[in-house]
One Martini backbone bead per residue (centre of mass of N, CA, C, O) as a GRO file, in nm:
protein
  203
    1MET     BB    1   7.719  18.340   4.838
    2GLU     BB    2   7.543  18.042   4.832
    3LEU     BB    3   7.449  17.813   4.571
    4LEU     BB    4   7.158  17.607   4.579
    5SER     BB    5   7.052  17.313   4.412
    6MET     BB    6   6.751  17.118   4.420
    7ASP     BB    7   6.812  16.830   4.305
    8ARG     BB    8   6.598  16.557   4.231
    9LYS     BB    9   6.850  16.394   4.134
   10ASN     BB   10   6.931  16.105   4.336
   11PRO     BB   11   7.178  15.844   4.356
   12CYS     BB   12   7.165  15.799   4.700
   13ARG     BB   13   6.944  15.612   4.736
   14LEU     BB   14   6.816  15.345   4.913
   15ASN     BB   15   6.500  15.372   4.791
   16MET     BB   16   6.405  15.384   4.467
   17ALA     BB   17   6.097  15.266   4.506
   18GLY     BB   18   6.001  15.499   4.646
   19SER     BB   19   5.665  15.677   4.649
   20LYS     BB   20   5.703  15.904   4.833
   21LYS     BB   21   5.561  16.228   4.888
   22CYS     BB   22   5.721  16.555   4.909
   23ILE     BB   23   5.678  16.882   5.061
   24ALA     BB   24   5.896  17.167   5.076
   25LEU     BB   25   5.920  17.465   5.224
   26LEU     BB   26   5.995  17.803   5.083
   27ALA     BB   27   6.147  18.113   5.208
   28GLU     BB   28   6.232  18.399   5.298
   29GLY     BB   29   6.415  18.309   5.595
   30SER     BB   30   6.477  18.035   5.599
   31GLU     BB   31   6.611  17.749   5.742
   32GLU     BB   32   6.859  17.583   5.581
   33LEU     BB   33   6.941  17.343   5.755
   34GLU     BB   34   6.658  17.221   5.788
   35LEU     BB   35   6.595  17.183   5.492
   36VAL     BB   36   6.847  17.027   5.382
   37ALA     BB   37   6.850  16.794   5.581
   38SER     BB   38   6.572  16.687   5.512
   39VAL     BB   39   6.601  16.645   5.208
   40ASP     BB   40   6.845  16.461   5.212
   41VAL     BB   41   6.736  16.228   5.389
   42LEU     BB   42   6.477  16.168   5.228
   43ARG     BB   43   6.618  16.097   4.960
   44ARG     BB   44   6.784  15.861   5.069
   45ALA     BB   45   6.505  15.701   5.141
   46GLY     BB   46   6.306  15.775   4.862
   47PHE     BB   47   6.197  16.038   4.834
   48ASP     BB   48   5.984  16.263   4.664
   49VAL     BB   49   6.115  16.585   4.651
   50THR     BB   50   5.961  16.907   4.682
   51VAL     BB   51   6.070  17.235   4.638
   52ALA     BB   52   5.865  17.510   4.748
   53GLY     BB   53   5.793  17.830   4.650
   54VAL     BB   54   5.585  18.058   4.787
   55ASP     BB   55   5.693  18.315   4.586
   56GLY     BB   56   5.816  18.104   4.388
   57SER     BB   57   6.105  18.005   4.164
   58ASP     BB   58   6.304  18.174   4.285
   59SER     BB   59   6.556  18.256   4.448
   60VAL     BB   60   6.651  18.212   4.801
   61LYS     BB   61   6.708  18.385   5.096
   62CYS     BB   62   6.821  18.290   5.382
   63SER     BB   63   6.899  18.335   5.718
   64ARG     BB   64   7.232  18.286   5.624
   65ASN     BB   65   7.263  18.364   5.304
   66VAL     BB   66   7.158  18.125   5.167
   67VAL     BB   67   7.099  18.012   4.834
   68ILE     BB   68   6.789  17.879   4.705
   69CYS     BB   69   6.649  17.656   4.465
   70PRO     BB   70   6.362  17.584   4.372
   71ASP     BB   71   6.176  17.370   4.184
   72VAL     BB   72   5.905  17.533   4.255
   73SER     BB   73   5.605  17.664   4.269
   74LEU     BB   74   5.346  17.630   4.476
   75SER     BB   75   5.118  17.704   4.270
   76GLU     BB   76   5.182  17.445   4.082
   77VAL     BB   77   5.146  17.206   4.341
   78VAL     BB   78   4.915  17.239   4.566
   79ASN     BB   79   4.704  17.014   4.434
   80ASN     BB   80   4.865  16.799   4.520
   81ASP     BB   81   4.966  16.492   4.651
   82TYR     BB   82   5.091  16.420   4.990
   83ASP     BB   83   5.251  16.242   5.241
   84LEU     BB   84   5.435  16.512   5.290
   85VAL     BB   85   5.495  16.797   5.505
   86VAL     BB   86   5.749  17.053   5.520
   87ILE     BB   87   5.843  17.282   5.797
   88PRO     BB   88   6.047  17.521   5.834
   89GLY     BB   89   6.216  17.753   5.977
   90GLY     BB   90   6.244  18.073   6.026
   91LEU     BB   91   6.098  18.368   6.070
   92GLY     BB   92   6.069  18.476   5.783
   93GLY     BB   93   5.940  18.222   5.658
   94VAL     BB   94   5.705  18.186   5.854
   95LYS     BB   95   5.561  18.450   5.785
   96LYS     BB   96   5.505  18.371   5.494
   97PHE     BB   97   5.334  18.123   5.558
   98GLN     BB   98   5.115  18.275   5.735
   99GLN     BB   99   5.033  18.459   5.465
  100SER     BB  100   4.945  18.192   5.308
  101GLU     BB  101   4.691  18.041   5.135
  102LEU     BB  102   4.840  17.798   5.021
  103VAL     BB  103   4.937  17.683   5.288
  104ARG     BB  104   4.665  17.652   5.415
  105ASP     BB  105   4.546  17.458   5.204
  106LEU     BB  106   4.758  17.237   5.228
  107LEU     BB  107   4.717  17.175   5.536
  108LYS     BB  108   4.418  17.114   5.536
  109LYS     BB  109   4.434  16.878   5.336
  110GLN     BB  110   4.635  16.708   5.498
  111GLU     BB  111   4.458  16.674   5.750
  112ASP     BB  112   4.192  16.568   5.621
  113SER     BB  113   4.364  16.307   5.494
  114GLY     BB  114   4.579  16.197   5.717
  115ARG     BB  115   4.850  16.330   5.673
  116VAL     BB  116   5.174  16.427   5.699
  117ILE     BB  117   5.324  16.658   5.937
  118ALA     BB  118   5.631  16.861   5.940
  119ALA     BB  119   5.788  17.053   6.211
  120ILE     BB  120   6.037  17.313   6.273
  121CYS     BB  121   6.090  17.515   6.524
  122ALA     BB  122   5.879  17.769   6.409
  123GLY     BB  123   5.680  17.598   6.233
  124PRO     BB  124   5.439  17.533   6.436
  125THR     BB  125   5.307  17.824   6.410
  126VAL     BB  126   5.161  17.764   6.145
  127LEU     BB  127   4.956  17.576   6.267
  128LYS     BB  128   4.827  17.781   6.455
  129THR     BB  129   4.728  17.986   6.244
  130PHE     BB  130   4.543  17.727   6.102
  131SER     BB  131   4.438  17.512   6.305
  132ILE     BB  132   4.650  17.272   6.335
  133ALA     BB  133   4.665  17.003   6.540
  134LEU     BB  134   4.495  17.028   6.777
  135LYS     BB  135   4.609  16.896   7.095
  136LYS     BB  136   4.873  16.812   7.024
  137LYS     BB  137   5.186  16.690   7.039
  138LEU     BB  138   5.476  16.913   7.083
  139THR     BB  139   5.743  17.109   6.939
  140SER     BB  140   6.013  17.367   6.964
  141TYR     BB  141   6.133  17.651   6.976
  142PRO     BB  142   6.159  17.809   7.273
  143SER     BB  143   6.060  18.110   7.183
  144VAL     BB  144   5.757  17.974   7.084
  145LYS     BB  145   5.604  17.833   7.310
  146ASN     BB  146   5.386  18.037   7.412
  147GLU     BB  147   5.231  18.053   7.141
  148LEU     BB  148   5.134  17.738   7.175
  149VAL     BB  149   5.024  17.743   7.505
  150ASN     BB  150   4.853  17.999   7.609
  151ASP     BB  151   4.558  17.839   7.504
  152GLY     BB  152   4.586  17.515   7.479
  153SER     BB  153   4.646  17.401   7.183
  154TYR     BB  154   4.892  17.235   7.313
  155ASP     BB  155   5.114  16.967   7.386
  156TYR     BB  156   5.408  17.018   7.547
  157SER     BB  157   5.755  16.953   7.451
  158GLU     BB  158   6.128  16.900   7.507
  159ASP     BB  159   6.184  16.722   7.296
  160LYS     BB  160   6.354  16.683   7.005
  161VAL     BB  161   6.123  16.472   6.923
  162VAL     BB  162   5.776  16.461   6.805
  163VAL     BB  163   5.522  16.201   6.797
  164ASP     BB  164   5.172  16.252   6.677
  165GLY     BB  165   5.095  16.062   6.466
  166ASN     BB  166   5.077  16.295   6.188
  167LEU     BB  167   5.289  16.444   6.384
  168ILE     BB  168   5.606  16.622   6.336
  169THR     BB  169   5.851  16.749   6.571
  170SER     BB  170   6.103  17.014   6.635
  171ARG     BB  171   6.351  17.243   6.759
  172GLY     BB  172   6.615  17.264   6.545
  173PRO     BB  173   6.908  17.261   6.382
  174GLY     BB  174   7.036  17.038   6.587
  175THR     BB  175   6.761  16.839   6.508
  176ALA     BB  176   6.732  16.776   6.196
  177ILE     BB  177   6.820  16.479   6.172
  178ASP     BB  178   6.628  16.360   6.373
  179PHE     BB  179   6.377  16.451   6.225
  180ALA     BB  180   6.426  16.302   5.956
  181LEU     BB  181   6.454  16.017   6.082
  182ALA     BB  182   6.166  16.009   6.199
  183ILE     BB  183   6.030  16.012   5.926
  184VAL     BB  184   6.153  15.756   5.814
  185LYS     BB  185   6.037  15.572   6.033
  186LYS     BB  186   5.736  15.627   5.982
  187PHE     BB  187   5.750  15.507   5.677
  188PHE     BB  188   6.006  15.262   5.690
  189GLY     BB  189   6.142  15.222   5.956
  190GLU     BB  190   6.410  15.130   6.151
  191GLU     BB  191   6.600  15.005   5.943
  192THR     BB  192   6.617  15.248   5.754
  193ARG     BB  193   6.701  15.457   5.959
  194SER     BB  194   6.969  15.312   6.035
  195LYS     BB  195   7.101  15.315   5.755
  196ILE     BB  196   7.108  15.618   5.722
  197ALA     BB  197   7.266  15.691   5.978
  198LYS     BB  198   7.520  15.523   5.908
  199GLY     BB  199   7.578  15.665   5.634
  200LEU     BB  200   7.622  15.948   5.801
  201LEU     BB  201   7.768  15.891   6.077
  202TYR     BB  202   7.553  15.925   6.327
  203GLU     BB  203   7.579  15.594   6.451
   0.00000   0.00000   0.00000
């Protein structure tokens, strides 16, 4: 197993003055590619990203047996204010999120305050569980589409990334960089998004 420590001190940021705060959720069974790609790109753009373990601050085994150390336990930071909440996929992690009152409270507060929520892969089903962003346009991993649309809760799209106001969603591991870059564009504009993408040799 590979052990990854999500060190919050990142000297490779493009915008060190950026004061935007992000919390990225992590639980056993989370999709590691989606989490790490998002955290990496957002930190490059200047986000202050906190990786929060829903079940505590101990190391977490993700969906492909990569082990990640969260920065903190969600319980320690759930009452803080964040410009952005990121929900990765991975069915095991998503189930943990859906069972968490802390995640519910975080998302309700985020929606009520009009701040951005971003979810990828099966992550949007967490929104459905807590009746967040109802009737908005979104996308997801194909296998959970019916769960999101069977009662008309959402306007579904099969685009790689969908932005509807303060909701950003994406399809899966292969679209994780597109997802993160869309978040960067939302907060910092196309010029910063383009600089990050070029630095990654993504375009």
